[in-house]
N, CA, C and O atoms as a Maestro MAE file, in Angstrom:
{
 s_m_m2io_version
 :::
 2.0.0
}

f_m_ct {
 s_m_title
 :::
 protein
 m_atom[332] {
  # First column is atom index #
  i_m_mmod_type
  r_m_x_coord
  r_m_y_coord
  r_m_z_coord
  i_m_residue_number
  s_m_chain_name
  s_m_pdb_residue_name
  s_m_pdb_atom_name
  i_m_atomic_number
  :::
  1 25 131.589 191.601 45.211 1 A "UNK " " N  " 7
  2 3 132.148 192.921 45.305 1 A "UNK " " CA " 6
  3 2 131.428 193.718 46.373 1 A "UNK " " C  " 6
  4 15 130.199 193.744 46.437 1 A "UNK " " O  " 8
  5 25 132.210 194.356 47.197 2 A "UNK " " N  " 7
  6 3 131.619 195.170 48.236 2 A "UNK " " CA " 6
  7 2 131.286 196.567 47.742 2 A "UNK " " C  " 6
  8 15 131.889 197.072 46.795 2 A "UNK " " O  " 8
  9 25 130.321 197.174 48.398 3 A "UNK " " N  " 7
  10 3 129.947 198.531 48.026 3 A "UNK " " CA " 6
  11 2 130.826 199.528 48.771 3 A "UNK " " C  " 6
  12 15 131.315 199.250 49.865 3 A "UNK " " O  " 8
  13 25 131.015 200.684 48.164 4 A "UNK " " N  " 7
  14 3 131.796 201.721 48.819 4 A "UNK " " CA " 6
  15 2 130.949 202.341 49.936 4 A "UNK " " C  " 6
  16 15 129.742 202.537 49.795 4 A "UNK " " O  " 8
  17 25 131.601 202.631 51.012 5 A "UNK " " N  " 7
  18 3 130.900 203.199 52.148 5 A "UNK " " CA " 6
  19 2 130.802 204.715 51.998 5 A "UNK " " C  " 6
  20 15 131.809 205.404 51.836 5 A "UNK " " O  " 8
  21 25 129.587 205.212 52.055 6 A "UNK " " N  " 7
  22 3 129.396 206.663 51.988 6 A "UNK " " CA " 6
  23 2 129.797 207.310 53.307 6 A "UNK " " C  " 6
  24 15 130.195 208.475 53.342 6 A "UNK " " O  " 8
  25 25 129.692 206.564 54.365 7 A "UNK " " N  " 7
  26 3 130.037 207.106 55.667 7 A "UNK " " CA " 6
  27 2 131.517 207.455 55.724 7 A "UNK " " C  " 6
  28 15 131.890 208.487 56.282 7 A "UNK " " O  " 8
  29 25 132.369 206.597 55.146 8 A "UNK " " N  " 7
  30 3 133.804 206.881 55.143 8 A "UNK " " CA " 6
  31 2 134.100 208.134 54.333 8 A "UNK " " C  " 6
  32 15 134.967 208.924 54.707 8 A "UNK " " O  " 8
  33 25 133.393 208.321 53.232 9 A "UNK " " N  " 7
  34 3 133.599 209.518 52.419 9 A "UNK " " CA " 6
  35 2 133.198 210.772 53.197 9 A "UNK " " C  " 6
  36 15 133.867 211.802 53.113 9 A "UNK " " O  " 8
  37 25 132.106 210.678 53.951 10 A "UNK " " N  " 7
  38 3 131.683 211.822 54.763 10 A "UNK " " CA " 6
  39 2 132.714 212.134 55.839 10 A "UNK " " C  " 6
  40 15 133.005 213.300 56.104 10 A "UNK " " O  " 8
  41 25 133.263 211.100 56.455 11 A "UNK " " N  " 7
  42 3 134.270 211.310 57.485 11 A "UNK " " CA " 6
  43 2 135.524 211.943 56.903 11 A "UNK " " C  " 6
  44 15 136.117 212.829 57.519 11 A "UNK " " O  " 8
  45 25 135.935 211.491 55.710 12 A "UNK " " N  " 7
  46 3 137.105 212.087 55.072 12 A "UNK " " CA " 6
  47 2 136.848 213.549 54.742 12 A "UNK " " C  " 6
  48 15 137.732 214.386 54.921 12 A "UNK " " O  " 8
  49 25 135.658 213.867 54.266 13 A "UNK " " N  " 7
  50 3 135.318 215.252 53.950 13 A "UNK " " CA " 6
  51 2 135.323 216.111 55.213 13 A "UNK " " C  " 6
  52 15 135.781 217.254 55.189 13 A "UNK " " O  " 8
  53 25 134.818 215.565 56.305 14 A "UNK " " N  " 7
  54 3 134.807 216.302 57.567 14 A "UNK " " CA " 6
  55 2 136.233 216.531 58.057 14 A "UNK " " C  " 6
  56 15 136.536 217.596 58.594 14 A "UNK " " O  " 8
  57 25 137.110 215.551 57.879 15 A "UNK " " N  " 7
  58 3 138.515 215.716 58.274 15 A "UNK " " CA " 6
  59 2 139.179 216.815 57.451 15 A "UNK " " C  " 6
  60 15 139.949 217.615 57.983 15 A "UNK " " O  " 8
  61 25 138.880 216.853 56.155 16 A "UNK " " N  " 7
  62 3 139.460 217.896 55.306 16 A "UNK " " CA " 6
  63 2 138.978 219.275 55.734 16 A "UNK " " C  " 6
  64 15 139.754 220.230 55.740 16 A "UNK " " O  " 8
  65 25 137.710 219.383 56.090 17 A "UNK " " N  " 7
  66 3 137.188 220.675 56.543 17 A "UNK " " CA " 6
  67 2 137.816 221.097 57.855 17 A "UNK " " C  " 6
  68 15 138.078 222.281 58.067 17 A "UNK " " O  " 8
  69 25 138.060 220.143 58.737 18 A "UNK " " N  " 7
  70 3 138.652 220.453 60.033 18 A "UNK " " CA " 6
  71 2 140.101 220.908 59.882 18 A "UNK " " C  " 6
  72 15 140.594 221.683 60.701 18 A "UNK " " O  " 8
  73 25 140.779 220.437 58.850 19 A "UNK " " N  " 7
  74 3 142.184 220.780 58.662 19 A "UNK " " CA " 6
  75 2 142.358 222.127 57.965 19 A "UNK " " C  " 6
  76 15 143.462 222.671 57.948 19 A "UNK " " O  " 8
  77 25 141.302 222.665 57.400 20 A "UNK " " N  " 7
  78 3 141.408 223.947 56.717 20 A "UNK " " CA " 6
  79 2 141.790 225.053 57.682 20 A "UNK " " C  " 6
  80 15 141.457 225.020 58.867 20 A "UNK " " O  " 8
  81 25 142.491 226.026 57.145 21 A "UNK " " N  " 7
  82 3 142.828 227.216 57.924 21 A "UNK " " CA " 6
  83 2 141.601 228.119 57.912 21 A "UNK " " C  " 6
  84 15 140.985 228.296 56.861 21 A "UNK " " O  " 8
  85 25 141.233 228.693 59.049 22 A "UNK " " N  " 7
  86 3 140.062 229.565 59.065 22 A "UNK " " CA " 6
  87 2 140.242 230.733 58.106 22 A "UNK " " C  " 6
  88 15 141.346 231.248 57.934 22 A "UNK " " O  " 8
  89 25 139.153 231.137 57.492 23 A "UNK " " N  " 7
  90 3 139.188 232.230 56.519 23 A "UNK " " CA " 6
  91 2 139.521 233.537 57.211 23 A "UNK " " C  " 6
  92 15 139.156 233.755 58.367 23 A "UNK " " O  " 8
  93 25 140.212 234.398 56.496 24 A "UNK " " N  " 7
  94 3 140.554 235.717 57.015 24 A "UNK " " CA " 6
  95 2 139.298 236.578 57.040 24 A "UNK " " C  " 6
  96 15 138.433 236.423 56.178 24 A "UNK " " O  " 8
  97 25 139.179 237.477 58.005 25 A "UNK " " N  " 7
  98 3 138.000 238.347 58.031 25 A "UNK " " CA " 6
  99 2 137.976 239.247 56.798 25 A "UNK " " C  " 6
  100 15 139.019 239.579 56.235 25 A "UNK " " O  " 8
  101 25 136.777 239.632 56.393 26 A "UNK " " N  " 7
  102 3 136.604 240.449 55.199 26 A "UNK " " CA " 6
  103 2 137.193 241.835 55.413 26 A "UNK " " C  " 6
  104 15 137.743 242.424 54.482 26 A "UNK " " O  " 8
  105 25 137.087 242.350 56.601 27 A "UNK " " N  " 7
  106 3 137.602 243.677 56.893 27 A "UNK " " CA " 6
  107 2 138.302 243.633 58.242 27 A "UNK " " C  " 6
  108 15 138.006 242.784 59.082 27 A "UNK " " O  " 8
  109 25 139.223 244.548 58.436 28 A "UNK " " N  " 7
  110 3 139.931 244.664 59.707 28 A "UNK " " CA " 6
  111 2 139.291 245.774 60.517 28 A "UNK " " C  " 6
  112 15 139.050 246.866 60.003 28 A "UNK " " O  " 8
  113 25 139.018 245.499 61.771 29 A "UNK " " N  " 7
  114 3 138.415 246.502 62.636 29 A "UNK " " CA " 6
  115 2 139.446 247.574 62.954 29 A "UNK " " C  " 6
  116 15 140.592 247.268 63.283 29 A "UNK " " O  " 8
  117 25 139.034 248.824 62.853 30 A "UNK " " N  " 7
  118 3 139.920 249.936 63.164 30 A "UNK " " CA " 6
  119 2 139.710 250.327 64.620 30 A "UNK " " C  " 6
  120 15 138.613 250.164 65.155 30 A "UNK " " O  " 8
  121 25 140.753 250.842 65.264 31 A "UNK " " N  " 7
  122 3 140.549 251.312 66.638 31 A "UNK " " CA " 6
  123 2 139.568 252.470 66.646 31 A "UNK " " C  " 6
  124 15 139.566 253.316 65.752 31 A "UNK " " O  " 8
  125 25 138.740 252.488 67.670 32 A "UNK " " N  " 7
  126 3 137.706 253.511 67.761 32 A "UNK " " CA " 6
  127 2 138.333 254.864 68.088 32 A "UNK " " C  " 6
  128 15 139.111 254.991 69.033 32 A "UNK " " O  " 8
  129 25 137.984 255.859 67.298 33 A "UNK " " N  " 7
  130 3 138.415 257.222 67.538 33 A "UNK " " CA " 6
  131 2 137.237 257.998 68.105 33 A "UNK " " C  " 6
  132 15 136.081 257.641 67.877 33 A "UNK " " O  " 8
  133 25 137.531 259.049 68.834 34 A "UNK " " N  " 7
  134 3 136.467 259.858 69.407 34 A "UNK " " CA " 6
  135 2 135.768 260.611 68.276 34 A "UNK " " C  " 6
  136 15 136.408 261.405 67.587 34 A "UNK " " O  " 8
  137 25 134.461 260.379 68.069 35 A "UNK " " N  " 7
  138 3 133.772 261.041 66.959 35 A "UNK " " CA " 6
  139 2 133.621 262.532 67.217 35 A "UNK " " C  " 6
  140 15 133.406 262.966 68.349 35 A "UNK " " O  " 8
  141 25 133.737 263.309 66.138 36 A "UNK " " N  " 7
  142 3 133.601 264.756 66.253 36 A "UNK " " CA " 6
  143 2 132.134 265.176 66.236 36 A "UNK " " C  " 6
  144 15 131.749 266.155 66.875 36 A "UNK " " O  " 8
  145 25 131.327 264.427 65.501 37 A "UNK " " N  " 7
  146 3 129.908 264.748 65.413 37 A "UNK " " CA " 6
  147 2 129.127 263.443 65.371 37 A "UNK " " C  " 6
  148 15 129.685 262.388 65.069 37 A "UNK " " O  " 8
  149 25 127.866 263.516 65.667 38 A "UNK " " N  " 7
  150 3 127.033 262.320 65.668 38 A "UNK " " CA " 6
  151 2 126.947 261.733 64.264 38 A "UNK " " C  " 6
  152 15 127.038 260.516 64.097 38 A "UNK " " O  " 8
  153 25 126.774 262.575 63.264 39 A "UNK " " N  " 7
  154 3 126.655 262.091 61.888 39 A "UNK " " CA " 6
  155 2 127.936 261.387 61.456 39 A "UNK " " C  " 6
  156 15 127.880 260.387 60.741 39 A "UNK " " O  " 8
  157 25 129.091 261.898 61.882 40 A "UNK " " N  " 7
  158 3 130.357 261.275 61.512 40 A "UNK " " CA " 6
  159 2 130.489 259.901 62.156 40 A "UNK " " C  " 6
  160 15 130.994 258.970 61.529 40 A "UNK " " O  " 8
  161 25 130.037 259.764 63.414 41 A "UNK " " N  " 7
  162 3 130.154 258.469 64.076 41 A "UNK " " CA " 6
  163 2 129.218 257.447 63.440 41 A "UNK " " C  " 6
  164 15 129.565 256.270 63.335 41 A "UNK " " O  " 8
  165 25 128.028 257.891 63.012 42 A "UNK " " N  " 7
  166 3 127.096 256.987 62.344 42 A "UNK " " CA " 6
  167 2 127.659 256.580 60.998 42 A "UNK " " C  " 6
  168 15 127.530 255.427 60.585 42 A "UNK " " O  " 8
  169 25 128.280 257.520 60.317 43 A "UNK " " N  " 7
  170 3 128.842 257.234 59.013 43 A "UNK " " CA " 6
  171 2 129.984 256.226 59.131 43 A "UNK " " C  " 6
  172 15 130.136 255.380 58.250 43 A "UNK " " O  " 8
  173 25 130.783 256.288 60.183 44 A "UNK " " N  " 7
  174 3 131.880 255.352 60.379 44 A "UNK " " CA " 6
  175 2 131.357 253.967 60.716 44 A "UNK " " C  " 6
  176 15 132.008 252.972 60.398 44 A "UNK " " O  " 8
  177 25 130.208 253.882 61.345 45 A "UNK " " N  " 7
  178 3 129.686 252.595 61.782 45 A "UNK " " CA " 6
  179 2 129.193 251.746 60.614 45 A "UNK " " C  " 6
  180 15 129.155 250.521 60.729 45 A "UNK " " O  " 8
  181 25 128.817 252.355 59.503 46 A "UNK " " N  " 7
  182 3 128.283 251.627 58.362 46 A "UNK " " CA " 6
  183 2 129.431 251.265 57.431 46 A "UNK " " C  " 6
  184 15 130.106 252.141 56.890 46 A "UNK " " O  " 8
  185 25 129.643 249.979 57.251 47 A "UNK " " N  " 7
  186 3 130.690 249.510 56.360 47 A "UNK " " CA " 6
  187 2 130.129 249.298 54.961 47 A "UNK " " C  " 6
  188 15 128.939 249.016 54.815 47 A "UNK " " O  " 8
  189 25 130.960 249.428 53.930 48 A "UNK " " N  " 7
  190 3 130.459 249.229 52.563 48 A "UNK " " CA " 6
  191 2 129.857 247.843 52.343 48 A "UNK " " C  " 6
  192 15 128.888 247.702 51.597 48 A "UNK " " O  " 8
  193 25 130.410 246.838 52.973 49 A "UNK " " N  " 7
  194 3 129.864 245.487 52.819 49 A "UNK " " CA " 6
  195 2 128.450 245.402 53.391 49 A "UNK " " C  " 6
  196 15 127.596 244.703 52.845 49 A "UNK " " O  " 8
  197 25 128.208 246.111 54.486 50 A "UNK " " N  " 7
  198 3 126.879 246.085 55.086 50 A "UNK " " CA " 6
  199 2 125.870 246.815 54.215 50 A "UNK " " C  " 6
  200 15 124.712 246.406 54.135 50 A "UNK " " O  " 8
  201 25 126.292 247.885 53.563 51 A "UNK " " N  " 7
  202 3 125.380 248.642 52.714 51 A "UNK " " CA " 6
  203 2 124.919 247.759 51.558 51 A "UNK " " C  " 6
  204 15 123.728 247.729 51.245 51 A "UNK " " O  " 8
  205 25 125.832 247.050 50.927 52 A "UNK " " N  " 7
  206 3 125.464 246.185 49.812 52 A "UNK " " CA " 6
  207 2 124.646 245.000 50.280 52 A "UNK " " C  " 6
  208 15 123.758 244.535 49.565 52 A "UNK " " O  " 8
  209 25 124.933 244.515 51.453 53 A "UNK " " N  " 7
  210 3 124.270 243.315 51.945 53 A "UNK " " CA " 6
  211 2 122.825 243.576 52.352 53 A "UNK " " C  " 6
  212 15 121.966 242.716 52.155 53 A "UNK " " O  " 8
  213 25 122.546 244.740 52.912 54 A "UNK " " N  " 7
  214 3 121.223 245.030 53.451 54 A "UNK " " CA " 6
  215 2 120.537 246.173 52.713 54 A "UNK " " C  " 6
  216 15 119.762 246.911 53.320 54 A "UNK " " O  " 8
  217 25 120.796 246.334 51.443 55 A "UNK " " N  " 7
  218 3 120.228 247.449 50.703 55 A "UNK " " CA " 6
  219 2 118.728 247.334 50.520 55 A "UNK " " C  " 6
  220 15 118.070 248.342 50.265 55 A "UNK " " O  " 8
  221 25 118.169 246.153 50.640 56 A "UNK " " N  " 7
  222 3 116.740 245.944 50.419 56 A "UNK " " CA " 6
  223 2 115.935 246.100 51.703 56 A "UNK " " C  " 6
  224 15 114.706 246.097 51.645 56 A "UNK " " O  " 8
  225 25 116.572 246.235 52.844 57 A "UNK " " N  " 7
  226 3 115.874 246.214 54.128 57 A "UNK " " CA " 6
  227 2 115.030 247.469 54.331 57 A "UNK " " C  " 6
  228 15 113.874 247.367 54.741 57 A "UNK " " O  " 8
  229 25 115.577 248.639 54.056 58 A "UNK " " N  " 7
  230 3 114.856 249.879 54.328 58 A "UNK " " CA " 6
  231 2 113.581 249.987 53.495 58 A "UNK " " C  " 6
  232 15 112.535 250.331 54.046 58 A "UNK " " O  " 8
  233 25 113.624 249.704 52.180 59 A "UNK " " N  " 7
  234 3 112.352 249.757 51.438 59 A "UNK " " CA " 6
  235 2 111.323 248.741 51.944 59 A "UNK " " C  " 6
  236 15 110.128 249.036 51.969 59 A "UNK " " O  " 8
  237 25 111.768 247.565 52.342 60 A "UNK " " N  " 7
  238 3 110.824 246.566 52.859 60 A "UNK " " CA " 6
  239 2 110.245 246.996 54.196 60 A "UNK " " C  " 6
  240 15 109.056 246.794 54.444 60 A "UNK " " O  " 8
  241 25 111.065 247.587 55.065 61 A "UNK " " N  " 7
  242 3 110.546 248.086 56.342 61 A "UNK " " CA " 6
  243 2 109.535 249.203 56.114 61 A "UNK " " C  " 6
  244 15 108.541 249.297 56.835 61 A "UNK " " O  " 8
  245 25 109.779 250.043 55.125 62 A "UNK " " N  " 7
  246 3 108.838 251.111 54.808 62 A "UNK " " CA " 6
  247 2 107.507 250.520 54.348 62 A "UNK " " C  " 6
  248 15 106.446 250.991 54.757 62 A "UNK " " O  " 8
  249 25 107.557 249.501 53.507 63 A "UNK " " N  " 7
  250 3 106.324 248.854 53.046 63 A "UNK " " CA " 6
  251 2 105.579 248.204 54.209 63 A "UNK " " C  " 6
  252 15 104.357 248.311 54.303 63 A "UNK " " O  " 8
  253 25 106.307 247.537 55.084 64 A "UNK " " N  " 7
  254 3 105.685 246.898 56.249 64 A "UNK " " CA " 6
  255 2 105.014 247.959 57.117 64 A "UNK " " C  " 6
  256 15 103.903 247.743 57.601 64 A "UNK " " O  " 8
  257 25 105.667 249.097 57.321 65 A "UNK " " N  " 7
  258 3 105.091 250.175 58.121 65 A "UNK " " CA " 6
  259 2 103.829 250.737 57.507 65 A "UNK " " C  " 6
  260 15 102.857 251.013 58.210 65 A "UNK " " O  " 8
  261 25 103.842 250.907 56.197 66 A "UNK " " N  " 7
  262 3 102.652 251.439 55.514 66 A "UNK " " CA " 6
  263 2 101.488 250.455 55.634 66 A "UNK " " C  " 6
  264 15 100.359 250.855 55.920 66 A "UNK " " O  " 8
  265 25 101.766 249.181 55.417 67 A "UNK " " N  " 7
  266 3 100.707 248.169 55.521 67 A "UNK " " CA " 6
  267 2 100.174 248.079 56.947 67 A "UNK " " C  " 6
  268 15 98.964 247.989 57.152 67 A "UNK " " O  " 8
  269 25 101.073 248.102 57.936 68 A "UNK " " N  " 7
  270 3 100.640 248.027 59.335 68 A "UNK " " CA " 6
  271 2 99.804 249.240 59.704 68 A "UNK " " C  " 6
  272 15 98.789 249.108 60.388 68 A "UNK " " O  " 8
  273 25 100.220 250.423 59.258 69 A "UNK " " N  " 7
  274 3 99.452 251.635 59.541 69 A "UNK " " CA " 6
  275 2 98.068 251.583 58.916 69 A "UNK " " C  " 6
  276 15 97.081 251.963 59.544 69 A "UNK " " O  " 8
  277 25 97.999 251.111 57.676 70 A "UNK " " N  " 7
  278 3 96.700 250.998 57.005 70 A "UNK " " CA " 6
  279 2 95.793 250.015 57.739 70 A "UNK " " C  " 6
  280 15 94.598 250.269 57.894 70 A "UNK " " O  " 8
  281 25 96.352 248.899 58.189 71 A "UNK " " N  " 7
  282 3 95.538 247.921 58.922 71 A "UNK " " CA " 6
  283 2 95.033 248.487 60.246 71 A "UNK " " C  " 6
  284 15 93.896 248.221 60.635 71 A "UNK " " O  " 8
  285 25 95.864 249.266 60.944 72 A "UNK " " N  " 7
  286 3 95.409 249.880 62.192 72 A "UNK " " CA " 6
  287 2 94.284 250.877 61.927 72 A "UNK " " C  " 6
  288 15 93.311 250.930 62.679 72 A "UNK " " O  " 8
  289 25 94.412 251.652 60.878 73 A "UNK " " N  " 7
  290 3 93.343 252.608 60.538 73 A "UNK " " CA " 6
  291 2 92.057 251.858 60.227 73 A "UNK " " C  " 6
  292 15 90.984 252.253 60.683 73 A "UNK " " O  " 8
  293 25 92.153 250.792 59.463 74 A "UNK " " N  " 7
  294 3 90.964 249.993 59.140 74 A "UNK " " CA " 6
  295 2 90.336 249.424 60.413 74 A "UNK " " C  " 6
  296 15 89.115 249.456 60.567 74 A "UNK " " O  " 8
  297 25 91.159 248.907 61.323 75 A "UNK " " N  " 7
  298 3 90.639 248.354 62.573 75 A "UNK " " CA " 6
  299 2 89.935 249.433 63.417 75 A "UNK " " C  " 6
  300 15 88.885 249.175 64.006 75 A "UNK " " O  " 8
  301 25 90.509 250.620 63.469 76 A "UNK " " N  " 7
  302 3 89.891 251.691 64.258 76 A "UNK " " CA " 6
  303 2 88.567 252.113 63.630 76 A "UNK " " C  " 6
  304 15 87.581 252.320 64.338 76 A "UNK " " O  " 8
  305 25 88.540 252.241 62.306 77 A "UNK " " N  " 7
  306 3 87.291 252.616 61.618 77 A "UNK " " CA " 6
  307 2 86.224 251.536 61.844 77 A "UNK " " C  " 6
  308 15 85.071 251.861 62.128 77 A "UNK " " O  " 8
  309 25 86.592 250.274 61.724 78 A "UNK " " N  " 7
  310 3 85.635 249.193 61.944 78 A "UNK " " CA " 6
  311 2 85.143 249.172 63.396 78 A "UNK " " C  " 6
  312 15 83.970 248.903 63.657 78 A "UNK " " O  " 8
  313 25 86.048 249.456 64.336 79 A "UNK " " N  " 7
  314 3 85.647 249.459 65.739 79 A "UNK " " CA " 6
  315 2 84.626 250.588 65.988 79 A "UNK " " C  " 6
  316 15 83.668 250.393 66.736 79 A "UNK " " O  " 8
  317 25 84.820 251.746 65.377 80 A "UNK " " N  " 7
  318 3 83.878 252.852 65.546 80 A "UNK " " CA " 6
  319 2 82.541 252.561 64.878 80 A "UNK " " C  " 6
  320 15 81.484 252.906 65.407 80 A "UNK " " O  " 8
  321 25 82.595 251.925 63.717 81 A "UNK " " N  " 7
  322 3 81.355 251.627 62.998 81 A "UNK " " CA " 6
  323 2 80.557 250.541 63.713 81 A "UNK " " C  " 6
  324 15 79.341 250.659 63.867 81 A "UNK " " O  " 8
  325 25 81.231 249.499 64.144 82 A "UNK " " N  " 7
  326 3 80.535 248.357 64.729 82 A "UNK " " CA " 6
  327 2 80.176 248.562 66.208 82 A "UNK " " C  " 6
  328 15 79.388 247.791 66.756 82 A "UNK " " O  " 8
  329 25 80.707 249.526 66.824 83 A "UNK " " N  " 7
  330 3 80.424 249.750 68.248 83 A "UNK " " CA " 6
  331 2 79.145 250.432 68.415 83 A "UNK " " C  " 6
  332 15 78.734 250.706 69.542 83 A "UNK " " O  " 8
  :::
 }
 m_bond[331] {
  # First column is bond index #
  i_m_from
  i_m_to
  i_m_order
  :::
  1 1 2 1
  2 2 3 1
  3 3 4 2
  4 3 5 1
  5 5 6 1
  6 6 7 1
  7 7 8 2
  8 7 9 1
  9 9 10 1
  10 10 11 1
  11 11 12 2
  12 11 13 1
  13 13 14 1
  14 14 15 1
  15 15 16 2
  16 15 17 1
  17 17 18 1
  18 18 19 1
  19 19 20 2
  20 19 21 1
  21 21 22 1
  22 22 23 1
  23 23 24 2
  24 23 25 1
  25 25 26 1
  26 26 27 1
  27 27 28 2
  28 27 29 1
  29 29 30 1
  30 30 31 1
  31 31 32 2
  32 31 33 1
  33 33 34 1
  34 34 35 1
  35 35 36 2
  36 35 37 1
  37 37 38 1
  38 38 39 1
  39 39 40 2
  40 39 41 1
  41 41 42 1
  42 42 43 1
  43 43 44 2
  44 43 45 1
  45 45 46 1
  46 46 47 1
  47 47 48 2
  48 47 49 1
  49 49 50 1
  50 50 51 1
  51 51 52 2
  52 51 53 1
  53 53 54 1
  54 54 55 1
  55 55 56 2
  56 55 57 1
  57 57 58 1
  58 58 59 1
  59 59 60 2
  60 59 61 1
  61 61 62 1
  62 62 63 1
  63 63 64 2
  64 63 65 1
  65 65 66 1
  66 66 67 1
  67 67 68 2
  68 67 69 1
  69 69 70 1
  70 70 71 1
  71 71 72 2
  72 71 73 1
  73 73 74 1
  74 74 75 1
  75 75 76 2
  76 75 77 1
  77 77 78 1
  78 78 79 1
  79 79 80 2
  80 79 81 1
  81 81 82 1
  82 82 83 1
  83 83 84 2
  84 83 85 1
  85 85 86 1
  86 86 87 1
  87 87 88 2
  88 87 89 1
  89 89 90 1
  90 90 91 1
  91 91 92 2
  92 91 93 1
  93 93 94 1
  94 94 95 1
  95 95 96 2
  96 95 97 1
  97 97 98 1
  98 98 99 1
  99 99 100 2
  100 99 101 1
  101 101 102 1
  102 102 103 1
  103 103 104 2
  104 103 105 1
  105 105 106 1
  106 106 107 1
  107 107 108 2
  108 107 109 1
  109 109 110 1
  110 110 111 1
  111 111 112 2
  112 111 113 1
  113 113 114 1
  114 114 115 1
  115 115 116 2
  116 115 117 1
  117 117 118 1
  118 118 119 1
  119 119 120 2
  120 119 121 1
  121 121 122 1
  122 122 123 1
  123 123 124 2
  124 123 125 1
  125 125 126 1
  126 126 127 1
  127 127 128 2
  128 127 129 1
  129 129 130 1
  130 130 131 1
  131 131 132 2
  132 131 133 1
  133 133 134 1
  134 134 135 1
  135 135 136 2
  136 135 137 1
  137 137 138 1
  138 138 139 1
  139 139 140 2
  140 139 141 1
  141 141 142 1
  142 142 143 1
  143 143 144 2
  144 143 145 1
  145 145 146 1
  146 146 147 1
  147 147 148 2
  148 147 149 1
  149 149 150 1
  150 150 151 1
  151 151 152 2
  152 151 153 1
  153 153 154 1
  154 154 155 1
  155 155 156 2
  156 155 157 1
  157 157 158 1
  158 158 159 1
  159 159 160 2
  160 159 161 1
  161 161 162 1
  162 162 163 1
  163 163 164 2
  164 163 165 1
  165 165 166 1
  166 166 167 1
  167 167 168 2
  168 167 169 1
  169 169 170 1
  170 170 171 1
  171 171 172 2
  172 171 173 1
  173 173 174 1
  174 174 175 1
  175 175 176 2
  176 175 177 1
  177 177 178 1
  178 178 179 1
  179 179 180 2
  180 179 181 1
  181 181 182 1
  182 182 183 1
  183 183 184 2
  184 183 185 1
  185 185 186 1
  186 186 187 1
  187 187 188 2
  188 187 189 1
  189 189 190 1
  190 190 191 1
  191 191 192 2
  192 191 193 1
  193 193 194 1
  194 194 195 1
  195 195 196 2
  196 195 197 1
  197 197 198 1
  198 198 199 1
  199 199 200 2
  200 199 201 1
  201 201 202 1
  202 202 203 1
  203 203 204 2
  204 203 205 1
  205 205 206 1
  206 206 207 1
  207 207 208 2
  208 207 209 1
  209 209 210 1
  210 210 211 1
  211 211 212 2
  212 211 213 1
  213 213 214 1
  214 214 215 1
  215 215 216 2
  216 215 217 1
  217 217 218 1
  218 218 219 1
  219 219 220 2
  220 219 221 1
  221 221 222 1
  222 222 223 1
  223 223 224 2
  224 223 225 1
  225 225 226 1
  226 226 227 1
  227 227 228 2
  228 227 229 1
  229 229 230 1
  230 230 231 1
  231 231 232 2
  232 231 233 1
  233 233 234 1
  234 234 235 1
  235 235 236 2
  236 235 237 1
  237 237 238 1
  238 238 239 1
  239 239 240 2
  240 239 241 1
  241 241 242 1
  242 242 243 1
  243 243 244 2
  244 243 245 1
  245 245 246 1
  246 246 247 1
  247 247 248 2
  248 247 249 1
  249 249 250 1
  250 250 251 1
  251 251 252 2
  252 251 253 1
  253 253 254 1
  254 254 255 1
  255 255 256 2
  256 255 257 1
  257 257 258 1
  258 258 259 1
  259 259 260 2
  260 259 261 1
  261 261 262 1
  262 262 263 1
  263 263 264 2
  264 263 265 1
  265 265 266 1
  266 266 267 1
  267 267 268 2
  268 267 269 1
  269 269 270 1
  270 270 271 1
  271 271 272 2
  272 271 273 1
  273 273 274 1
  274 274 275 1
  275 275 276 2
  276 275 277 1
  277 277 278 1
  278 278 279 1
  279 279 280 2
  280 279 281 1
  281 281 282 1
  282 282 283 1
  283 283 284 2
  284 283 285 1
  285 285 286 1
  286 286 287 1
  287 287 288 2
  288 287 289 1
  289 289 290 1
  290 290 291 1
  291 291 292 2
  292 291 293 1
  293 293 294 1
  294 294 295 1
  295 295 296 2
  296 295 297 1
  297 297 298 1
  298 298 299 1
  299 299 300 2
  300 299 301 1
  301 301 302 1
  302 302 303 1
  303 303 304 2
  304 303 305 1
  305 305 306 1
  306 306 307 1
  307 307 308 2
  308 307 309 1
  309 309 310 1
  310 310 311 1
  311 311 312 2
  312 311 313 1
  313 313 314 1
  314 314 315 1
  315 315 316 2
  316 315 317 1
  317 317 318 1
  318 318 319 1
  319 319 320 2
  320 319 321 1
  321 321 322 1
  322 322 323 1
  323 323 324 2
  324 323 325 1
  325 325 326 1
  326 326 327 1
  327 327 328 2
  328 327 329 1
  329 329 330 1
  330 330 331 1
  331 331 332 2
  :::
 }
}
């Protein structure tokens, strides 16, 4: 008895993926309108999907900034003490 070829199964799976219809975009881009104010244009640029997707970024950037600032202060204090 011969063994089944895994390579043929992979090729069949790749053929099925190639035949799929591309997925529809999650959102439709709207034509750009002239913004009335800067805040309004910024508000239009942020999509609800992006807000949910990157909600953790701002707190992490704040933590990184605090840690980096503390390290710079420590380095400056050490440089003054050791010099």
